[in-house]
C-alpha positions as CSV (number, residue, x, y, z in Angstrom):
1,M,18.6,46.8,20.8
2,A,17.0,45.3,23.9
3,T,15.6,41.8,23.7
4,T,12.3,41.2,25.3
5,T,12.0,38.0,27.3
6,Y,8.7,36.2,27.6
7,T,8.1,33.9,30.5
8,A,6.0,31.0,29.5
9,E,2.8,30.6,31.7
10,P,2.7,27.2,33.4
11,A,0.4,24.8,31.7
12,A,-3.0,24.4,33.3
13,P,-3.5,21.0,34.8
14,A,-5.5,18.7,32.5
15,A,-9.2,18.5,33.4
16,R,-10.1,15.1,34.7
17,T,-12.9,13.2,36.4
18,I,-12.9,10.8,39.2
19,D,-14.8,7.5,39.4
20,V,-16.1,7.6,42.9
21,Q,-17.1,3.9,42.7
22,R,-13.4,2.9,42.1
23,V,-12.2,5.0,45.0
24,V,-14.8,3.4,47.3
25,D,-13.9,-0.1,46.1
26,D,-10.2,0.4,46.8
27,Q,-10.4,1.7,50.3
28,S,-9.7,-0.1,53.5
29,I,-12.2,0.3,56.4
30,G,-11.9,3.7,58.2
31,R,-13.8,6.0,60.6
32,I,-16.3,7.1,58.0
33,H,-17.3,3.5,57.3
34,I,-17.7,2.7,61.0
35,V,-19.8,5.7,61.7
36,L,-22.2,5.0,58.9
37,L,-22.4,1.3,59.8
38,I,-23.3,2.2,63.4
39,L,-26.0,4.6,62.3
40,C,-27.5,2.2,59.8
41,T,-27.4,-0.6,62.3
42,L,-29.2,1.6,64.8
43,I,-32.0,2.5,62.4
44,M,-32.3,-1.1,61.4
45,F,-32.6,-2.0,65.1
46,I,-35.4,0.6,65.4
47,D,-37.1,-0.6,62.3
48,G,-37.1,-4.3,63.4
49,F,-38.3,-3.3,66.9
50,D,-41.2,-1.2,65.5
51,I,-42.3,-3.8,63.0
52,F,-42.2,-6.9,65.2
53,M,-43.1,-5.6,68.6
54,V,-46.8,-5.8,67.9
55,G,-46.5,-9.6,67.4
56,K,-44.8,-10.0,70.8
57,L,-47.4,-7.9,72.5
58,A,-50.4,-9.0,70.5
59,P,-52.2,-11.2,73.2
60,S,-51.9,-8.3,75.8
61,I,-53.1,-5.7,73.3
62,A,-56.1,-7.9,72.4
63,E,-56.9,-8.5,76.1
64,D,-56.6,-4.8,76.9
65,F,-59.2,-4.0,74.2
66,G,-61.4,-6.9,75.3
67,Q,-61.0,-8.8,72.1
68,P,-59.8,-12.3,71.1
69,A,-56.3,-12.6,69.7
70,S,-57.6,-13.4,66.3
71,S,-59.2,-9.9,66.2
72,L,-55.7,-8.5,65.6
73,T,-55.6,-10.0,62.1
74,L,-56.7,-6.7,60.8
75,L,-53.9,-4.9,62.5
76,F,-51.2,-7.2,61.1
77,L,-52.9,-7.1,57.7
78,L,-53.0,-3.2,57.5
79,Q,-49.4,-3.0,58.7
80,Q,-48.3,-5.3,56.0
81,I,-50.3,-3.4,53.4
82,G,-48.6,-0.2,54.5
83,L,-45.2,-1.9,54.4
84,T,-46.0,-3.1,50.9
85,L,-47.1,0.2,49.6
86,G,-44.1,1.9,51.0
87,A,-41.7,-0.6,49.6
88,F,-42.9,0.0,46.1
89,T,-43.0,3.8,46.4
90,I,-40.2,4.9,48.7
91,G,-37.4,3.1,46.9
92,P,-37.9,5.0,43.7
93,I,-38.4,8.2,45.7
94,S,-35.0,7.6,47.3
95,D,-33.3,7.0,44.0
96,R,-34.7,10.4,43.0
97,F,-34.3,12.6,46.1
98,G,-31.4,10.9,48.0
99,R,-31.0,8.1,50.6
100,K,-30.2,10.4,53.6
101,R,-33.1,12.8,53.1
102,V,-35.7,10.1,52.6
103,L,-34.4,8.1,55.5
104,I,-34.8,11.1,57.8
105,W,-38.3,11.7,56.6
106,C,-39.3,8.1,57.1
107,A,-37.9,8.0,60.7
108,L,-39.7,11.2,61.6
109,A,-43.0,9.9,60.2
110,F,-43.1,6.4,61.7
111,G,-41.8,7.7,65.0
112,G,-44.6,10.2,65.2
113,L,-47.3,7.7,64.2
114,T,-46.1,5.2,66.7
115,L,-46.4,7.7,69.5
116,A,-49.9,8.6,68.1
117,S,-50.9,5.0,68.5
118,L,-50.8,5.4,72.3
119,V,-54.1,7.3,72.1
120,A,-55.9,4.7,70.0
121,Q,-59.3,3.9,71.4
122,S,-60.0,0.7,69.5
123,V,-58.2,-2.1,67.6
124,L,-59.5,-0.5,64.4
125,Q,-57.8,2.9,65.2
126,L,-54.6,1.1,66.2
127,A,-54.7,-0.9,63.0
128,I,-55.1,2.2,60.8
129,L,-52.2,4.0,62.5
130,R,-50.0,0.9,62.1
131,G,-50.9,0.7,58.5
132,I,-49.9,4.3,57.8
133,A,-46.7,3.9,59.9
134,G,-45.9,0.8,57.8
135,I,-45.5,2.9,54.7
136,F,-42.6,4.8,56.3
137,L,-41.2,1.8,58.1
138,S,-40.6,0.2,54.8
139,G,-38.3,3.0,53.7
140,V,-35.6,2.0,56.2
141,I,-34.2,-1.2,54.7
142,P,-33.7,-0.1,51.1
143,N,-32.1,3.2,52.1
144,A,-29.8,1.8,54.8
145,T,-28.8,-1.1,52.5
146,A,-28.1,1.2,49.6
147,L,-26.0,3.6,51.7
148,L,-23.9,0.7,53.0
149,S,-23.6,-0.9,49.6
150,E,-22.4,2.4,48.1
151,L,-19.8,3.3,50.8
152,A,-18.5,-0.1,51.9
153,P,-15.3,-1.3,50.2
154,R,-15.5,-4.0,47.7
155,G,-15.3,-7.4,49.4
156,R,-16.8,-6.1,52.6
157,R,-20.3,-5.2,51.4
158,S,-21.9,-8.5,52.3
159,S,-20.4,-8.3,55.8
160,F,-21.5,-4.7,56.3
161,I,-25.0,-5.5,55.2
162,S,-25.2,-8.6,57.4
163,I,-24.0,-6.6,60.4
164,A,-26.7,-4.0,59.8
165,F,-29.3,-6.7,59.5
166,G,-28.0,-7.9,62.9
167,G,-29.5,-4.7,64.2
168,Y,-32.8,-5.5,62.5
169,T,-32.8,-9.0,64.2
170,A,-31.9,-7.4,67.5
171,G,-34.7,-5.0,67.2
172,G,-37.2,-7.8,66.5
173,A,-35.9,-9.6,69.6
174,A,-36.1,-6.4,71.7
175,G,-39.9,-6.6,71.5
176,A,-39.6,-9.9,73.5
177,A,-37.6,-8.0,76.1
178,V,-40.5,-5.5,76.5
179,A,-42.8,-8.5,77.0
180,V,-40.6,-10.0,79.7
181,W,-39.6,-7.0,81.7
182,L,-42.0,-4.1,81.0
183,L,-45.3,-5.6,80.0
184,E,-46.6,-6.5,83.5
185,D,-45.7,-3.1,85.1
186,Y,-46.2,-0.7,82.2
187,G,-48.5,-2.5,79.8
188,W,-48.1,-2.9,76.0
189,Q,-47.9,0.9,75.7
190,S,-44.3,0.8,76.9
191,G,-43.3,-0.8,73.6
192,F,-44.9,2.0,71.7
193,W,-43.2,4.7,73.8
194,I,-39.8,3.1,73.0
195,G,-40.7,2.6,69.3
196,G,-41.8,6.2,68.9
197,L,-39.0,8.0,70.7
198,L,-36.0,6.1,69.3
199,P,-36.6,7.2,65.7
200,L,-36.5,10.8,66.8
201,L,-33.2,10.3,68.5
202,F,-31.9,8.6,65.3
203,V,-33.0,11.6,63.2
204,L,-30.8,14.0,65.3
205,L,-27.8,11.7,65.1
206,F,-28.1,11.0,61.4
207,A,-28.7,14.6,60.5
208,I,-25.3,15.4,62.1
209,F,-23.2,12.4,61.3
210,G,-24.8,10.6,58.4
211,Q,-23.4,10.6,54.9
212,E,-25.3,10.9,51.6
213,S,-24.3,8.5,48.9
214,M,-21.6,9.9,46.6
215,Q,-23.0,7.8,43.8
216,Y,-26.4,9.4,44.1
217,R,-24.8,12.9,44.2
218,A,-22.6,12.2,41.2
219,R,-25.6,11.1,39.1
220,R,-27.6,14.2,40.1
221,N,-24.7,16.7,39.7
222,A,-21.3,15.6,38.6
223,A,-19.7,18.8,39.9
224,D,-21.3,18.7,43.4
225,P,-18.5,19.9,45.8
226,R,-19.9,17.8,48.6
227,I,-18.6,14.7,46.8
228,G,-15.1,16.0,47.2
229,D,-15.7,16.6,50.9
230,T,-16.8,13.0,51.4
231,L,-13.9,11.7,49.3
232,R,-11.4,13.6,51.5
233,K,-13.0,11.9,54.6
234,L,-12.7,8.6,52.9
235,K,-9.1,9.1,51.5
236,P,-7.4,12.2,53.1
237,D,-4.5,12.2,50.7
238,I,-6.6,12.1,47.5
239,D,-5.6,14.6,44.8
240,L,-8.6,16.6,43.6
241,S,-6.6,19.2,41.6
242,G,-8.0,19.7,38.2
243,V,-11.1,17.6,38.8
244,T,-14.1,18.9,36.9
245,G,-16.6,16.2,37.8
246,F,-17.3,12.8,39.3
247,V,-18.7,9.7,37.7
248,V,-20.0,6.4,38.8
249,G,-18.3,3.6,36.9
250,A,-19.8,2.9,33.5
251,E,-23.0,4.9,34.4
252,G,-21.4,8.3,34.2
253,S,-23.2,11.3,35.6
254,G,-26.8,12.4,35.0
255,T,-27.9,8.8,34.8
256,K,-31.3,8.5,36.4
257,A,-33.3,5.4,37.2
258,R,-36.6,4.6,35.7
259,L,-39.2,2.6,37.6
260,L,-39.0,-0.4,35.2
261,D,-35.2,-0.6,35.0
262,V,-35.3,-3.6,37.3
263,F,-36.8,-5.5,34.3
264,S,-34.6,-4.0,31.6
265,E,-31.4,-5.4,30.0
266,G,-32.4,-9.0,30.7
267,R,-33.0,-8.5,34.4
268,A,-36.7,-9.7,34.3
269,P,-36.2,-13.4,35.2
270,M,-33.7,-12.5,37.9
271,T,-36.0,-9.9,39.4
272,L,-39.1,-12.2,39.4
273,L,-37.2,-15.0,41.0
274,Y,-35.9,-12.7,43.7
275,W,-39.4,-11.5,44.2
276,G,-40.6,-15.1,44.7
277,C,-37.9,-15.8,47.2
278,Y,-38.8,-12.6,49.2
279,F,-42.5,-13.4,49.0
280,L,-42.0,-16.7,50.8
281,S,-39.0,-15.8,53.0
282,L,-40.6,-12.6,54.5
283,G,-43.9,-14.3,54.5
284,I,-42.5,-16.8,57.0
285,V,-40.8,-14.1,59.0
286,T,-44.0,-12.1,59.3
287,L,-46.2,-15.0,60.0
288,L,-44.1,-16.2,62.9
289,A,-43.4,-12.7,64.2
290,S,-47.2,-12.0,64.2
291,W,-48.6,-15.2,65.5
292,M,-45.9,-17.4,67.2
293,A,-46.7,-16.3,70.7
294,S,-50.4,-16.8,70.0
295,F,-49.8,-20.3,68.5
296,F,-47.9,-21.5,71.6
297,K,-50.5,-19.9,74.0
298,Q,-53.5,-21.4,72.3
299,M,-52.2,-24.7,71.0
300,A,-49.8,-25.6,73.8
301,G,-51.0,-23.4,76.7
302,V,-47.6,-21.6,77.0
303,P,-48.1,-18.1,78.8
304,V,-46.9,-15.1,76.8
305,P,-44.1,-14.1,79.2
306,V,-42.8,-17.7,79.3
307,F,-42.7,-17.9,75.5
308,A,-41.1,-14.4,75.3
309,L,-38.2,-15.7,77.4
310,Y,-37.5,-18.4,74.8
311,S,-38.0,-15.9,72.0
312,L,-35.5,-13.6,73.7
313,F,-33.1,-16.6,74.2
314,S,-33.4,-17.5,70.5
315,F,-32.1,-14.0,69.7
316,A,-28.6,-15.3,70.3
317,G,-29.1,-17.7,67.4
318,G,-30.6,-15.1,65.1
319,M,-27.8,-12.7,65.8
320,A,-25.1,-15.4,65.2
321,G,-26.8,-16.3,61.9
322,V,-27.1,-12.8,60.5
323,L,-23.7,-11.7,61.6
324,T,-21.9,-14.7,60.1
325,I,-23.8,-15.2,56.9
326,G,-21.8,-12.5,55.0
327,F,-18.5,-14.1,55.9
328,A,-19.8,-17.6,55.1
329,M,-21.0,-16.4,51.7
330,D,-17.7,-14.7,50.9
331,R,-15.7,-17.8,51.9
332,F,-17.8,-20.7,50.6
333,G,-19.9,-19.2,47.8
334,A,-23.2,-17.3,48.3
335,M,-25.6,-19.7,46.6
336,R,-24.2,-22.9,48.2
337,V,-24.5,-21.3,51.7
338,M,-28.0,-19.9,51.0
339,K,-29.4,-23.3,49.9
340,L,-27.9,-25.0,52.9
341,Y,-29.4,-22.4,55.3
342,Y,-32.9,-22.6,53.9
343,L,-32.8,-26.5,54.0
344,L,-31.8,-26.4,57.7
345,D,-34.4,-23.7,58.3
346,A,-37.1,-26.1,57.1
347,V,-35.8,-28.9,59.3
348,S,-35.8,-26.6,62.4
349,L,-39.3,-25.4,61.8
350,V,-40.7,-29.0,61.6
351,A,-38.7,-29.9,64.8
352,M,-40.2,-26.9,66.7
353,G,-43.7,-28.2,66.0
354,L,-42.9,-31.8,67.0
355,L,-40.8,-31.4,70.1
356,P,-42.4,-30.7,73.5
357,F,-42.0,-27.0,74.5
358,G,-39.3,-26.4,77.1
359,T,-37.3,-29.5,76.5
360,V,-33.6,-29.5,75.5
361,G,-34.6,-30.6,72.0
362,F,-37.1,-27.8,71.6
363,T,-34.5,-25.3,72.9
364,I,-32.0,-26.5,70.3
365,A,-34.6,-26.4,67.6
366,I,-35.7,-22.8,68.3
367,L,-32.0,-21.7,68.4
368,A,-31.3,-23.4,65.1
369,W,-34.4,-21.9,63.5
370,A,-33.4,-18.4,64.6
371,F,-29.9,-18.9,63.3
372,F,-30.8,-20.3,59.9
373,Q,-33.9,-18.1,59.3
374,A,-32.1,-14.8,60.2
375,G,-29.0,-15.9,58.4
376,A,-30.8,-16.9,55.2
377,Q,-32.8,-13.7,55.1
378,G,-29.7,-11.6,55.7
379,G,-27.9,-13.4,52.9
380,L,-30.8,-12.8,50.6
381,N,-30.7,-9.1,51.4
382,A,-27.0,-9.0,50.6
383,L,-27.5,-10.8,47.2
384,V,-30.2,-8.4,46.1
385,A,-28.3,-5.3,47.2
386,Q,-25.5,-6.3,44.9
387,A,-27.7,-7.5,42.0
388,Y,-28.6,-4.0,40.8
389,P,-26.4,-1.0,39.8
390,P,-26.3,2.1,42.0
391,R,-28.8,4.1,40.0
392,M,-31.6,1.6,40.7
393,R,-30.4,0.0,43.9
394,S,-33.0,1.5,46.3
395,T,-35.7,0.6,43.8
396,G,-34.4,-2.9,43.3
397,V,-34.0,-3.6,47.0
398,G,-37.3,-1.8,47.9
399,W,-39.3,-3.6,45.3
400,A,-37.9,-7.0,46.4
401,F,-39.0,-6.2,49.9
402,G,-42.4,-5.1,48.4
403,A,-42.8,-8.6,47.0
404,G,-41.9,-9.9,50.4
405,R,-44.5,-7.6,52.0
406,F,-47.2,-9.2,49.8
407,G,-46.2,-12.5,51.5
408,G,-46.6,-10.6,54.8
409,I,-50.1,-9.6,53.8
410,V,-51.1,-13.2,53.1
411,S,-49.4,-14.9,56.0
412,P,-51.1,-13.1,58.9
413,V,-54.5,-14.1,57.4
414,L,-53.3,-17.7,57.2
415,G,-52.1,-17.5,60.8
416,G,-55.5,-16.2,61.9
417,M,-57.2,-19.1,60.0
418,A,-54.9,-21.6,61.7
419,L,-55.9,-20.3,65.1
420,A,-59.6,-20.3,64.1
421,Q,-59.3,-23.9,62.8
422,A,-57.6,-25.1,65.9
423,L,-54.7,-26.8,64.1
424,T,-52.0,-28.5,66.1
425,L,-48.5,-27.1,66.4
426,A,-47.1,-30.0,64.5
427,Q,-49.5,-29.3,61.6
428,V,-48.8,-25.6,61.5
429,F,-45.0,-25.8,61.6
430,T,-44.8,-28.6,59.1
431,L,-46.8,-26.6,56.6
432,I,-44.6,-23.5,57.2
433,G,-41.5,-25.7,56.7
434,I,-42.5,-26.3,53.1
435,A,-41.8,-22.7,52.1
436,P,-38.0,-22.8,52.6
437,L,-37.8,-25.8,50.3
438,V,-39.6,-23.9,47.5
439,I,-37.1,-21.0,48.0
440,I,-34.2,-23.5,47.4
441,G,-35.8,-24.4,44.1
442,M,-36.0,-20.7,43.1
443,L,-32.3,-20.2,43.9
444,V,-31.4,-23.1,41.7
445,L,-33.4,-21.5,38.8
446,L,-31.7,-18.2,39.6
447,Q,-28.3,-19.7,39.0
448,R,-29.5,-20.8,35.6
449,V,-31.2,-17.7,34.3
450,A,-28.7,-15.2,35.9
451,P,-25.3,-17.0,36.0
452,E,-23.6,-13.8,37.3
453,Q,-25.8,-14.1,40.4
454,G,-25.0,-17.8,40.8
455,A,-21.3,-17.0,40.7
456,L,-21.5,-14.7,43.7
């Protein structure tokens, strides 16, 4: 009697999931990281240029429209209102619809609106267009920061973010380059041509080479095949056989952010203190970006192109500060470094108001101010980007910047009042120098109410 032989079927591989956050954390820097860092640094450069160029060109814009410099207070105010509205709305939209998609939408919108500003017939029209553009300009920082935070290896995130903010600092300084080399021959409009066309170039590059956050995709659809494609770029030898889904650490999949999550699970004191730091820190940045050229022209008789040369020169200090703050924080402790930077920022501000313009002492002071201001702001950005989990990261970063934009709404008004009241440079810069000292006090409180932040 014949015996029937049955061949056992090979056992199916066990279903499993992959924690994309763990894969990201354990990787060394590769091509995919470098490409994203270059793209994010580029859009941060464009963002910084578009936001701050108006301050560099303000006296010439006012003169072209036959108005005093103080008439541009409305322009700065509306731009800051737009930046504030965008910061509080675009962050949550990005957590819902994706960082890459929203970043492209924002670049298209503010690029088009900047080009439309070229046909403005009055300061009011220009102010309205800048206000609307501000809504979309505010979408760059939270999305670029979130993308870098979610792709950079653990231990390199502060460095990646600080490098990208180097682009932001460079963009702000590039407005001074326009004032030095293009203003006389091509007028203030040359800055708007550059600020309108560069975002459109970025959109093309980012649509082709940019990566969407794997953490975002995993939360939206744990089985999204595009996550596997990105993982293979990140780690070519990764084994995806039998994988049925992707998760994000303890969050798992399908976890969506709610608007008030930044206040949940004991985060409220931390969030409010970060908001206070941003209110003052970005308020200083906006005040000086908007009015510093006008302060020195009216209070010290310094021509705009001459001051622009010093502003451009100080760019070296700002770049050094923002590019090194991440390394300093990783090596010496984030909070210790941040408090030192804000203290020296205050000292530099007071010195700029006291020392005669153009002297060696003034040159050292403006370099030191640029170094410590840019470095401290870059460090604050790195802290906030790591303070919130991925599901609410764009919201957390965006809302922190929104609080900072409120400071940017108040500070241009105060700057206009300082010009109208004919204060001296020493008085103005001494008053501004108080703000970094208050920030130091908030950082001390932050260490007490959120020990995990103080331990960074």
